[in-house]
Phi, psi and omega in degrees: 000126180276177186299316181296314179298320181294316180295327183288345180278347181282153187287301179222130185243117185242127175267137176250117186241094180269162178168170177283324180051063191234065003261172171294144182219179186293337176296317176299313185292319180292321178299314180297320180297316181290321178293318177302316183290313186291321184263006177054045178284145177285325175197163175237130180257118175278133185231089179295138180275141175281306180232093180297124184297331187252015179231129180242016184295135177287347184279002179286116184279176184305141181305321182297322178294317181293321177296315180298321180293322176297316179303315181293320185293329186254004190298337182263004180247108183293345180270354179252137175228167176232144178240140177261018185304311181283326180298321185279350179272127183272057181200175180297146185268083179276133184298325183297324178292319180295315180298315179297323178298312183288332174299313180292320183291318187267340173086177187286343182275008180244135173260122181265143176232115181271119183266135175205156179280161181298321182298319178292321181296325180293349178243016187295337179290355175263358183279156177297126177051042188300325183293336179281338183301319184293338180273354184261329190203167171282153178238140170238113181262118183266132179294147180231156178305134177095354180235134177265143182303327182300325183297331182294325182297326181291343184291345182293000173296337178292337180254351182072011181062009185283339183250001183237144174231135182274134177253100184293331181293316181265353180058049175214170177254143176246127177282159181299339177276352180103346178288152185248153177232120183249144169250118186234124176283139177234169177301125184276113175249102193276068172206169186220172175299323179297319179296323178294317178297322179296320179295319179296318179297326179271010179060036178254160185291141171244015179301136181075357172266333175230157175300150180307323181296330178284319176301317180294321180296317180298317179294317183299320185260003177061039183279148176062027181284328184254000000 
């Protein structure tokens, strides 16, 4: 059974896409669209972080604005949803807490897939209870500009390879708990939220980097001006 056939046998496949989304841009949306399509996910839930544990940037705007922008950006895609779970919690947004929450909320008949970029994955050993994450859910690691997929395989030194087995037929890793970890290349859009904020600060155009509704929202509320 190949990877596609195996994924199609599952009942409901939900992607969890966390991030600061400061602001959300077409790179986020295109990545989610390609992952949804390739892995036959039923839906992807965007989960904006209230207090990102690994980011100390002063440029992170109010959580409500970031949540509103995600809502606007995905409003025309019935396969995309947004959750305010992390936004409403007055504490750091640890992924392990979020994953456990959705496990309880969605139940045993749902297979969860945690989406993250390659750059974040390369630092996962700094995350809270990172070794437990692999036993809780499936992972889809999306390639990002500047990182080669081959480099990701070497990262299993953090686990000593003792809990993972490589499946060459499906081109994925299986954890001892049965959860899978996939490395998936996506269309490389070599820009970031930080680059967008920099352009806004410099009074330069962000057209075609964010959906028009997001550009209008940013202008209306005077975000990222200083």
